[in-house]
N, C-alpha and C positions, 0 to 999 in steps of 0.2 A: 383385591377383595371381590367376591362374587356380586353380581347385580341382584338387587332385591326384586322379589316377585310380588311385592305388595303393591296394590293399586293406590297410587298416591293422589290424594285430593289436597291441593296446596292452596289454602286460603280463599277458596271460592265463597265460603259463607262468612268466615271470620275476618277476612281481609288481612290476615297475618302472613308474613313472608316465611312460610314454613321451611322452605329450603335453607334459608339463611340460619334459622333457629336450629334446625337439625345439624347443620354443618358445625355451628359453634358447640353444640352439645357433643358432637362426635370428636371435635378437636380435643376436648377434655378427656373423652373416653380413650383417645389414641395415645395419651401420654405414656401408659405402661408399654405399649407396642413400640413407640419411638425410643424409649429407654432401652428396650431389648435390642433394637436395631443398632443403636449406638454402642451397646455393649458387644454385640456381635462384630461390629467393625473394629473395635479396639482389640478384641481377641484375634481377629484375622490379621491385623497389623502385627500383633505380638507373635503370632505363629510364623509369619513371614520373616520377622527379625530373628527369631530363634533358628529357623531353617537356614537363613543366610549365614549366620554365625557357625552353624554346624558345618556348612560347606567350606567356610573360611578356615575353620580349625582343621578340617580334613586336608585341605590343600596345604596348609602350613606344615602339617605332620608329614604328609606323603611327598612333599616337594622340598621345602626349605630344610626341615629337620633330617629327612632322608639323605639329602645331598651332604649335609654336615656330618653324617656318620661315615661317609666314604673316605677312604684314605687319600683319594685324589684331591680332596679339599685341603689337605695338609701337606702331603708329600708331592709338592709341585716342583716340576723341573723344567728348565730351559734347555732346548736342544739346538745346537748350532752345527752346521755342516760347512766344510771348506769348499764343497761342490754343491751348493744349494740348488742349482739348476738341475742336477742329476739326482740328488738324494735330499730328502727332508724328513724330519721326525718330530714327534711330540712325546713327552715323557708321561708315563702312567704313574700311579701311586707306588708301583713296585720297581720303578727305575732305580738304577744304581749310578751314583756320580762317578764320572771318570772320562777318559778319552779313549776312543775306539777307532780302529781303521776298518774301512769297508770299501769293497770294490764290487761294481755291478758288471759281471761278465756278459750277462744277457738278460733281457726282460722276459716276463711271461708273455706269450703270444697266442693269438687265436689260431684255430684251424682255418686255412684259407686256400682258395683257388684264385689265380689271377691270369687273365688273358691279355696279351699285348698285341698291338697293331690291329685292334678291333675297329674296322672302318664301317660304322653304321650311322645313318642319318636319323637323329632323334625325332625329326618331324614327319618321317615316312613310316608306313607300316612295313612289317617284314615281307609281306607279299609284294608290295610296291618296290622293294629293293631286291626282288628276285629270290627271296628265301621262302621256303614252304610253298612252292608253286603246285598247282593242281597236277595230279590228283591228290598229293599229300599236302593238304592245307592245314595240317595241325600235327603236333608231336607232343610228347609228354616227358617230363623229367621226374624221376623218382629220387628223393633225397632222404637220407636218414642222418640224424644229428644226435650226438651224445654230449651231455652237459657234465662237466667235472663235479658239479654238486650232487649228481645222481648217475654215476658212470655205468651202473648196471641196467639202465633203462634207455632204450633208443626211441626217439621221436621220429615218425615217418610221415612223409607226405608225397603225393603225386601231383605235379603242377602241369596243367595243360597249356601249351603254347599254341596260339592261333596265328594264321597268316595275317589276320586283321590287327594283331597286336603291334604296338611300337616297342622299341627297346625299353622305354620307360614303364610300359605295362608289364614287361617281363620282370623288371626290377621290383615293381610293386607286388607282383604275385609271389616272388621269392621271399620278400620281406614279410609278407602277410601269411606265409605258409603255416598251417597248423596240423598237428597230428590227427590222422584219420580216426583214431579211436578215442583219444582223450580230449581232443579239440584244443590242446595246449599249443602255444606258439613254439615253432622250432628254434626260435632265437637266432635267426640268420640276419645278416646285413649284406645287401647287395647294392652296388652302385656302378654307374657307367659314366666315364668322363670322356666326352667326344674330343676335347682338346688333347688329352693324353692318349686317346684311342685305347683306353684301358677299361676292362671289365673285371670287377672283383666281387667275390662271394666269400663271406667268412662268418664264423660264429661270433656272437657277442661275448661269450665266455672265453677266458684264457686258461691255459694249463695243458699239461700233457694228456689229460683225459678228454679234452675237447676234440671232437672228431666229426668230420663230414664224410659220408659215403655216397657217391653218385651211382645212378643206375647203370647197368651194363647193357641196356637195350641199345641195339645198333643205331636206331633212328635218333635216340637221345644222345648217344655218344657223338654222332655226326653233328648234331646241332651244337653240342657243347664244344666240340673240337673245331669245327669248321666255321661256325658263326661267332661263338664267344671266345674262340682261340684258347680254350683251356687245355692243359696238358692231360690228355685222356689215357696216357700210358699207365697212369696210376690214378684210380678213381677214389682213392682214400687220402684225406688230408688230416693231419694231427696237429694240435697246438703244442706248445712247449711250456715248461715251468721256468720261473726265474732262476738265474744262476748267480749266487751271491757268495763273496768271500768276506767273512767277518772275523777280524783278528786272526787271519790265517786259516780259519776253519770254513770248509765248503758247505753251503746250504743250497739244496736243490729241490726242496719240498714245497716252495711257495707257488701255488697255481695262479696267483694274482700278483700284481705289482705293489702289494701292500703286505706287510708282515711285521710281527712283533719279535724283537730280539732284545734280551736284557731289559725288559720292561719299557722298551722304546717302540712306539708305533711308527714304523718307517713307511715312506712312500718312495718308490723307485720310479724315476721319470725317464732316465736314459742310461745307456751303458757309459762306463767311465774308462778313461785311459789312465791306468794307475789307480791308486787308492785315494779315498776321501777321508779326512779326519773329522770325526763326529765327537763333539764335546757335550757332556751332560752335567749341568750344575743345578743346585737347588735354587728355586726362584722364591725367595722370601717375599718379594713384592706381590706375587700371585696369591700366596697364602694369606698375607695381610688383607688383600682385596676380598678373598673369600670370606674371611671372618667379618670384615666390615659390611659386606652384603648381608650376612646373616644377622648381624646386630641391627642393621637398618630395617630388615623385615620384622625382627622381633619388636623393635620400637614402634613400628607401624601398628602391629597388633595390640601392643600394650596401650598406645595412645587411643586407639579406637575403643577398647574395653573401658578405659578410664572415663572417656567421654560418655559412654552409654550408662554407666552406673552412677554418674553424677549429673546427668541432664536435668534441668529444671522441669517441674510439672506445672502446666498451665491448666488449672482445673476449670477455668471459665471457657476453655476451648474444647468442646466436645465434638465428636465426629458429626459432620454435616449430614442432614437428611436430604433426600432428593428435592423436596419442594424448597428447601433453603438454598440449594445451589442454583436454582433458576433465577434468583435475584442477584447473583454474584458473577463477576468476571472470572476467567480461568486463573488469572494472577491472584485474585483475592482468595479463590478456593485453595490454590497452592500454598499461600502464606498461612491461611487458617489451618490447613491440615498439617503443615509443618509444626505449628504450635500444638495441635491436638496429639501428634505422634510423640512429641518430646516427653521424655521421662518414662516411657513405657517400661524400660529396663532399669530404672533407677533403683539402686541398692538390691538388684536381683541376686538371689542367693547363689545361683550357679556361677554367674560371672564374677561375683565378688570372691568366691572361693577359688576360681581359676586364677584371678589376678594375684591373690595372696600367695597361692602356691607357686606361680611363676616367679614372683619376686623373691620368695624364699629359696627357690632352686638356684637362681642366678646369684644369690649371695652366699651360697653354701661352698664348702670345700670338698675336693675330691682327692682320694688317696692315689696320687700319681707317683709317689716315691721321690718327689722333688719339691723344692720350695715353690715351684710354679704349680700351685694346687687350687687356685681360685681365680676368678676373673680379675679381682683387684690386683693380684700378684703379677698379672700380665698387662696391666694398664687399662682395664675396662671396668666401669662402675658408674653409679649415679653420683651427682655432685651434691645433692641435698634431698631431704625427704619430700620437698616440693616437686621433685622430678617424678614422683609416683611410680618409680620402677624403671624409668627411661634410662638407657645406658649411653655412656660416652666413651670414646676410645682415645687413649694416648698412643698415637702411632709409634712414637719413638720407643716407648717402653714395650709395646707389643712386638715391634721388630727385634729389639734386643732379646726378648724372651724366646722368640722363635730361633734366633741365631744361637742362643746359649743352650737351649734344651728343646729341640723341636718335638721329640717324642713325648715329653711331659705336656706340651701344649695340646698335642693331638689327644692324649689320654684325658686331659681335662674336659674336652668336649665329647669325645666319642668312645671312651673306654666302656666296655660292657662288664658289669659286675653287680654286686648286691648293694642296693641303695641304702639299706640299713647300716652297712659297714662303711659307707662312704666311698665305695669302689665304682659306683655307676656314674658315668660321665654326664655332664649337664644336658647334652642334647638327648640322650636316652631318657633322662628323668623328665625332660619337657615332653618327649614323645609319649611317655606313659601317661602324663597328666592330660595331654590333648586327647588321648584315647578315652580316658575317664570322662572328660567333659563332653566328648562326642556321644558317648553312651547316655549320659544324663540328658543332653539336649534332644536326642532321639526319643527317649522315653517321654520327655516333656512335650515335644512338638512334632515328632516325626522327622522325615527327611524331604528335601526338595524332590518334587515329582510325585509324591504319594498324595492320596486324597486329603483334603483339608479336614474331613471328619473321620480320620483314622482312629486307631486305638490309643493314641498318645493322650496325655492329660488334657492339653488344649483342644485336641481333636474331639474328645468326648464331650468337653464343655461346649464346643461349637455345635455339636449335634443336639445337646440338650436345649441350647438357646434357640436353635432352629425349630425344634418341637414346640417350645413356648411361643415362638412367633406364629407358628401355624395355628396354635390354640387361640392366641389373641386375635388373629385375623378372623377366625370363625366366630369368636365372641362379638367382634365389632360388626360383622355381617348381621348377626342375630339382633344386636342392640339397635342398629339402624332400622331394621325391619320393625322392631318394637316401637321406636319413636314414631315412625311413619304410621303404624297402626293406631297408636294413641292419638296422633293428630288427625287421622282420618275419622276416628270415632268422634273426636271433638267437633270436626267440621259437620259431621252428620247431625250431631246434637244441636249445634248452632243453627243449622239449616232447618231442623224440625221446630226449634224454638221460634225462629223468624217466621216460619209458616203459620204457627199457632197464633203468634202475635198479630200477624196480618189478618187472620180470620176474625179474631176478637175485635180488632179495630174496625173491620167491616161490619160486624154484627152490632156494634155500638152505634152505628150510624154517624160516627164522627168523620 
């Protein structure tokens, strides 16, 4: 509130405690303003609650429900290898059960240069070891590298080697080399092992299109050949693809040591002597776990919504004003506000509709072409109406359903179709309902990160309340000025009366 400009004469003539009187009068005048502030706080809490629910619905839809639409949640497979140290694999949703033979003839390799018998002291500079002596105290290496991910583009760099460099500095310069035009890393790995007396430079990428080309400059060739002991008769090094024999068929197009065959994501770790037997079997346990995880997250959301729409309302606990908080501890404030926030979403129309729709969806049937066409038919359901939509799983019955008709179980959850004809899976129906709720909540209260006073319903209400608070604040400023003016006039009148009384008293000779 603005400071009053009225000259305040406080009880000099009347003896009244004007400040105290005005304060009590203003306390009464502030009641409408305080009510507005409490209303504003409640609407702010409500806005935050709606926005948090909006975020939670979005996360549930984009994560939990999205994952349950994927075939990998149902078509789960266990992959075992007779040579697990050399070959391992994981099944995708498109894997096919069976037994396969696989042989790793060669791994995908980097393009590389290796120098043997490199006798350098890592603690001394090249100059101190008699390399790059005056007048030639520096040289340069030009390197170009091709990455299989973009084989049509060469990355080039020129690296300056100084007599003051140690071998570790040379290694660091090669590893940090960037293209002179794009400033992108060449993707090189260099290292020197003094115990092995070996220097190696190679690409990070593997595959036949990985390539290193060294410069033909004579000084550079001398340094590479004489100091680093690289074979400079061929200044080009190429990587190689993996060479795999799968069920007798040759595969040579994997540029890395990972590849997908028959819906199996393989990882090749070493070459094999002979073949490995890889067995792919359906993992019912993994599918049961995926469904259990989904039901657990569904129950968590249902429990939260049930709590919000049934929370008790404590009407005696209104939001605290700033001057009320000054006389309370943090713990007292926390407990009070917990009561004040309770019941903000009690019987909320949006949440109640979402709850009813979710319960209805999970109790519905889906045209799967099988008797496994509802959650109850595969061992999932509520135990009584008191569960308020919470689901329980009979694992034995669920496992039996998956073993008997895995396709029907998958269709029950993730089938895409017309909801009106009962062909749309439960997860897709829930996803549609979540999207509807998200749209309604956004219209009601906006989204996290946007202004509190946006164009949502609650946002516009908060803006109106703030305008009312501003008007009330201005009114109180004027009202306080008015009270002080009135008391000032009264003091002046009392002073004048006292002066006249004193004069009359003197004139009477008393």
